[in-house]
C-alpha positions as CSV (number, residue, x, y, z in Angstrom):
1,M,-6.8,-66.3,10.0
2,Y,-6.6,-63.1,12.0
3,F,-8.9,-62.5,14.9
4,A,-9.1,-58.9,16.2
5,S,-8.7,-58.7,20.0
6,E,-10.8,-56.4,22.1
7,S,-7.9,-54.1,22.6
8,N,-7.3,-53.9,18.8
9,T,-10.9,-53.2,18.2
10,I,-10.8,-50.3,20.8
11,E,-7.6,-48.9,19.3
12,A,-9.1,-49.1,15.8
13,G,-12.3,-47.4,17.0
14,T,-10.3,-44.7,18.7
15,Y,-8.2,-44.1,15.6
16,F,-11.3,-43.9,13.4
17,S,-12.9,-41.4,15.8
18,I,-9.8,-39.2,16.0
19,K,-9.6,-39.3,12.2
20,M,-13.2,-38.3,11.8
21,I,-12.8,-35.4,14.2
22,T,-9.7,-34.3,12.5
23,L,-11.4,-34.3,9.1
24,T,-14.3,-32.4,10.5
25,L,-12.1,-29.7,12.0
26,K,-10.1,-29.5,8.8
27,R,-13.3,-29.1,6.8
28,W,-14.5,-26.3,8.9
29,F,-11.1,-24.7,9.0
30,L,-11.1,-24.6,5.2
31,L,-14.7,-23.2,5.2
32,E,-13.6,-20.3,7.3
33,Q,-10.8,-19.6,4.7
34,W,-13.5,-19.3,2.0
35,L,-16.4,-17.7,3.9
36,L,-17.1,-15.2,6.6
37,A,-20.7,-14.4,7.6
38,N,-22.2,-12.2,10.3
39,Y,-25.8,-11.2,10.6
40,R,-27.0,-7.9,12.2
41,M,-23.8,-6.9,13.8
42,R,-24.2,-3.9,16.1
43,G,-21.4,-1.4,16.7
44,M,-17.7,-2.2,16.5
45,E,-14.5,-1.2,18.1
46,P,-12.9,1.8,16.5
47,A,-10.0,-0.4,15.2
48,G,-12.6,-2.3,13.2
49,F,-13.3,0.7,11.0
50,E,-9.8,0.9,9.4
51,F,-9.4,1.3,5.7
52,H,-9.0,-2.3,4.4
53,S,-9.2,-4.7,1.6
54,H,-9.5,-8.4,1.1
55,R,-9.6,-11.0,-1.7
56,E,-13.1,-12.2,-1.1
57,Y,-16.2,-10.7,-2.6
58,E,-18.4,-8.9,-0.1
59,I,-22.2,-8.5,0.3
60,Y,-22.9,-5.7,2.8
61,F,-26.5,-5.1,4.0
62,F,-27.1,-1.9,5.9
63,H,-30.0,-2.2,8.5
64,S,-29.9,1.0,10.5
65,G,-27.8,3.8,11.8
66,D,-26.1,6.8,10.3
67,C,-23.2,5.8,8.1
68,K,-21.1,7.1,5.2
69,Y,-19.2,4.4,3.4
70,L,-16.1,5.1,1.4
71,I,-15.2,2.7,-1.4
72,N,-12.0,3.8,-3.1
73,N,-12.7,7.5,-3.8
74,R,-16.5,7.3,-3.7
75,I,-18.6,8.2,-0.7
76,Y,-22.0,6.6,-0.2
77,E,-24.6,8.0,2.2
78,L,-26.3,4.8,3.3
79,Q,-30.0,4.3,3.9
80,P,-31.7,1.3,5.6
81,G,-32.0,-1.5,3.1
82,D,-29.0,-0.5,1.1
83,I,-26.9,-3.3,-0.3
84,L,-23.2,-2.8,-1.3
85,L,-21.6,-5.3,-3.6
86,M,-17.8,-5.1,-3.4
87,D,-15.0,-6.9,-5.1
88,G,-13.0,-6.8,-1.9
89,L,-9.7,-5.7,-3.4
90,T,-10.8,-2.1,-3.7
91,L,-10.1,-0.2,-0.4
92,H,-13.2,0.4,1.6
93,K,-14.2,1.7,5.0
94,P,-17.4,2.6,6.9
95,N,-17.7,5.8,8.8
96,P,-20.7,5.3,11.1
97,S,-21.9,8.0,13.6
98,L,-21.3,7.1,17.2
99,N,-24.7,8.7,18.1
100,T,-26.9,6.0,16.6
101,P,-26.8,2.2,16.7
102,Y,-24.8,0.9,13.6
103,V,-26.4,-2.4,12.4
104,R,-25.3,-4.3,9.3
105,S,-24.9,-7.8,8.0
106,V,-21.9,-9.0,5.9
107,V,-21.0,-12.1,3.8
108,H,-17.5,-12.4,2.5
109,F,-16.9,-15.3,0.2
110,S,-14.2,-16.5,-2.2
111,P,-15.5,-17.1,-5.8
112,A,-13.2,-20.2,-5.8
113,Y,-15.4,-21.7,-3.0
114,L,-18.4,-21.8,-5.3
115,Q,-16.6,-22.6,-8.6
116,E,-17.5,-26.2,-8.7
117,I,-21.2,-25.8,-7.9
118,L,-21.7,-22.8,-10.2
119,Q,-20.1,-24.7,-13.1
120,A,-22.3,-27.7,-12.4
121,L,-25.4,-25.4,-12.5
122,G,-24.1,-23.5,-15.5
123,M,-24.5,-20.3,-13.4
124,E,-21.1,-18.7,-13.4
125,I,-23.0,-15.5,-14.4
126,L,-24.1,-15.1,-10.8
127,L,-20.7,-13.6,-10.1
128,A,-21.1,-10.9,-12.8
129,P,-22.4,-8.2,-10.4
130,F,-19.1,-8.4,-8.4
131,R,-16.9,-8.4,-11.5
132,K,-18.6,-5.9,-13.7
133,L,-20.5,-3.4,-11.6
134,N,-17.5,-1.9,-10.0
135,N,-18.5,-1.9,-6.3
136,C,-22.1,-0.8,-6.7
137,L,-24.9,0.3,-4.4
138,L,-28.3,-1.3,-4.6
139,R,-30.9,1.0,-3.1
140,T,-33.8,-1.2,-2.2
141,N,-35.9,0.9,0.2
142,Y,-36.3,-2.4,2.1
143,D,-38.5,-3.9,-0.6
144,R,-39.5,-7.6,-1.0
145,S,-36.2,-8.4,-2.7
146,A,-34.2,-6.9,0.1
147,K,-36.1,-8.9,2.6
148,L,-35.3,-12.1,0.7
149,V,-31.6,-11.1,0.7
150,E,-31.8,-10.4,4.4
151,E,-33.4,-13.8,5.0
152,K,-30.7,-15.6,3.2
153,M,-27.9,-13.7,4.9
154,S,-29.5,-14.5,8.3
155,K,-29.6,-18.2,7.4
156,I,-25.9,-18.2,6.2
157,G,-24.9,-16.3,9.3
158,S,-26.6,-18.9,11.5
159,L,-25.0,-21.8,9.7
160,F,-21.6,-20.2,9.9
161,A,-21.9,-19.4,13.6
162,N,-22.6,-23.1,14.3
163,N,-19.8,-24.4,12.1
164,D,-17.9,-25.8,15.0
165,K,-20.8,-27.8,16.4
166,P,-21.7,-30.6,13.9
167,G,-20.2,-34.1,14.1
168,Y,-18.5,-35.6,11.2
169,C,-21.7,-37.2,9.8
170,Q,-23.3,-33.7,9.7
171,A,-20.4,-31.8,8.3
172,D,-21.0,-32.6,4.7
173,I,-24.7,-31.8,5.0
174,Q,-24.1,-28.5,6.7
175,E,-21.4,-27.4,4.3
176,A,-23.8,-28.3,1.4
177,Q,-26.5,-26.2,3.1
178,V,-24.1,-23.2,3.3
179,K,-23.3,-23.5,-0.4
180,L,-26.9,-23.8,-1.4
181,E,-28.0,-20.8,0.7
182,L,-25.1,-18.8,-0.8
183,V,-26.1,-19.7,-4.3
184,Q,-29.7,-18.7,-3.6
185,L,-28.5,-15.4,-2.1
186,L,-26.4,-14.8,-5.3
187,V,-29.5,-15.5,-7.4
188,E,-31.4,-12.7,-5.6
189,I,-28.5,-10.4,-5.8
190,Y,-28.1,-11.0,-9.6
191,K,-31.8,-10.4,-10.2
192,M,-31.7,-7.1,-8.3
193,S,-28.6,-6.0,-10.1
194,Q,-30.4,-6.3,-13.4
195,N,-33.0,-3.7,-12.3
196,D,-32.6,0.0,-12.1
197,L,-31.5,-0.3,-8.4
198,Q,-28.0,0.9,-8.8
199,L,-28.9,4.4,-7.5
200,I,-26.1,6.6,-6.1
201,P,-27.6,9.7,-4.4
202,A,-27.7,12.5,-7.0
203,K,-27.4,15.2,-4.4
204,R,-24.2,15.4,-2.5
205,T,-23.0,18.0,-0.2
206,E,-20.1,20.3,-1.1
207,K,-18.0,18.6,1.6
208,E,-18.7,15.2,0.2
209,I,-17.7,16.4,-3.3
210,H,-14.4,17.8,-1.9
211,A,-13.6,14.7,0.1
212,E,-14.1,12.6,-3.1
213,M,-11.9,14.9,-5.1
214,I,-9.2,14.6,-2.4
215,A,-9.4,10.8,-2.4
216,A,-9.4,10.7,-6.2
217,W,-6.2,12.8,-6.4
218,I,-4.5,10.6,-3.8
219,D,-5.5,7.5,-5.8
220,D,-3.7,8.9,-8.8
221,H,-0.6,10.1,-7.0
222,F,0.0,7.8,-3.9
223,T,3.3,6.5,-5.3
224,E,4.7,10.0,-5.3
225,K,6.0,12.1,-2.5
226,I,2.9,13.8,-1.1
227,S,2.5,16.6,1.4
228,L,-0.7,18.2,2.7
229,E,0.6,21.5,1.2
230,R,0.8,19.9,-2.3
231,L,-2.5,18.2,-2.0
232,A,-4.3,21.4,-0.9
233,K,-2.7,23.4,-3.7
234,E,-3.7,20.8,-6.3
235,R,-7.3,20.8,-5.2
236,N,-7.4,24.6,-4.7
237,L,-8.3,24.3,-1.0
238,S,-6.7,25.5,2.2
239,K,-4.6,23.1,4.2
240,Y,-6.9,23.4,7.2
241,Y,-10.1,22.7,5.1
242,T,-8.5,19.8,3.2
243,S,-7.5,18.1,6.5
244,H,-10.7,18.7,8.3
245,V,-13.2,18.1,5.6
246,F,-11.6,14.7,4.7
247,K,-11.6,13.6,8.3
248,E,-15.2,14.7,8.9
249,I,-16.6,12.9,5.9
250,T,-14.5,9.8,5.8
251,G,-13.6,9.3,9.4
252,F,-9.8,9.1,9.0
253,T,-7.0,11.4,8.1
254,V,-5.5,12.2,4.7
255,M,-2.3,10.4,5.8
256,E,-4.2,7.3,6.8
257,Y,-5.9,7.2,3.4
258,L,-2.6,7.7,1.6
259,M,-0.9,5.0,3.6
260,G,-3.8,2.6,3.0
261,C,-3.4,3.1,-0.7
262,R,0.3,2.4,-0.5
263,L,-0.2,-0.7,1.6
264,N,-2.9,-2.1,-0.6
265,H,-0.7,-1.6,-3.7
266,A,2.3,-3.3,-1.9
267,K,0.1,-6.3,-1.1
268,Y,-1.0,-6.5,-4.7
269,L,2.6,-6.4,-6.0
270,L,3.7,-9.1,-3.4
271,E,1.1,-11.4,-5.0
272,V,1.4,-10.7,-8.7
273,E,5.0,-9.7,-9.0
274,P,6.9,-12.3,-7.0
275,Q,10.1,-11.6,-8.9
276,L,10.3,-8.0,-7.4
277,T,12.5,-7.4,-4.3
278,L,11.0,-6.0,-1.2
279,T,13.0,-2.8,-1.8
280,E,11.5,-2.5,-5.3
281,I,8.0,-3.1,-4.0
282,A,8.4,-0.5,-1.3
283,H,9.6,2.1,-3.9
284,K,6.8,1.2,-6.4
285,S,4.2,1.6,-3.6
286,G,5.4,5.1,-2.6
287,F,7.2,4.2,0.7
288,E,10.2,6.4,1.4
289,N,12.5,3.5,2.3
290,I,12.5,-0.3,3.0
291,S,12.8,0.1,6.7
292,H,9.7,2.2,6.9
293,F,7.8,-0.1,4.6
294,S,8.8,-3.2,6.7
295,R,7.7,-1.6,10.0
296,Y,4.4,-0.3,8.6
297,F,3.6,-3.6,6.8
298,K,4.2,-5.7,9.9
299,E,2.2,-3.3,12.1
300,K,-0.8,-3.3,9.9
301,V,-0.8,-6.8,8.4
302,G,0.6,-8.8,11.3
303,N,3.2,-10.5,9.2
304,T,6.3,-9.4,7.5
305,A,6.1,-8.6,3.8
306,K,8.2,-11.7,3.0
307,K,6.0,-14.0,5.1
308,Y,2.9,-12.5,3.5
309,R,4.2,-13.2,0.0
310,T,5.2,-16.7,1.0
311,L,1.7,-17.5,2.4
312,K,-0.1,-16.1,-0.6
313,L,2.0,-18.0,-3.1
314,E,1.6,-21.2,-1.1
315,K,-2.2,-20.8,-1.2
316,K,-2.2,-20.4,-5.0
317,F,-0.5,-23.7,-5.4
């Protein structure tokens, strides 16, 4: 018969505690891979307004300020209460005025994070607005539905902000709370998307129309050799006007937009075409040479293209 000594009991207890802490930290580390939530963020460093994309779906709630939002080649003049639903992979970027407080809430989530619970509920349809509405705007005028969405985003933001505080016994409960709140948020979003709320402002300024035309042309030709002269000629605009109107409306230069398109396409190819060499990917994405591609990718992404592909492929499996 084996009798546990006091020292053995202490060691076992310590081991158990360390294991529980490790599991808790691992759980919340995984949560942060699937979800990002921030409620009523105010302002942001200029670097935070770069043209970007991500694999997660995004719910963006605009509270106040003066902001134009560029999604791919479409410009939205935001009003308080506006909700943007984005698939994440489409390049997007806010261009807020620095003269008024810029306040918004965001929830990024991976559809894979909710797959099990949505299947159990038979409610996979809740993801339809992100898959079928092509990055749409819900103009709510801050109605009752918008306030319900805001309430849910506030709750999720609060839970996410405290995700490093619960003990092991609370971790399961708190993660369940996050999922339940997120599902309820998606229910409200889905109901709203079924109404005639997908209103894009009918009246756009001439400058906004020209900026969209410029962005649309770049979207179609970013893999080619592009100069400001060629772009201006194709759009029947002067070089000066082309450069200045795009910067004024979108908040960044023609070249920044062009390189953003190339980078996003390169990231896409790295994930879906693993058999391609880096040189082939650079060429197919419009970069002049592999050295330029490598430098630019590392600068903007933080990893080399090779490392980025390795990490993405590992995550898939």
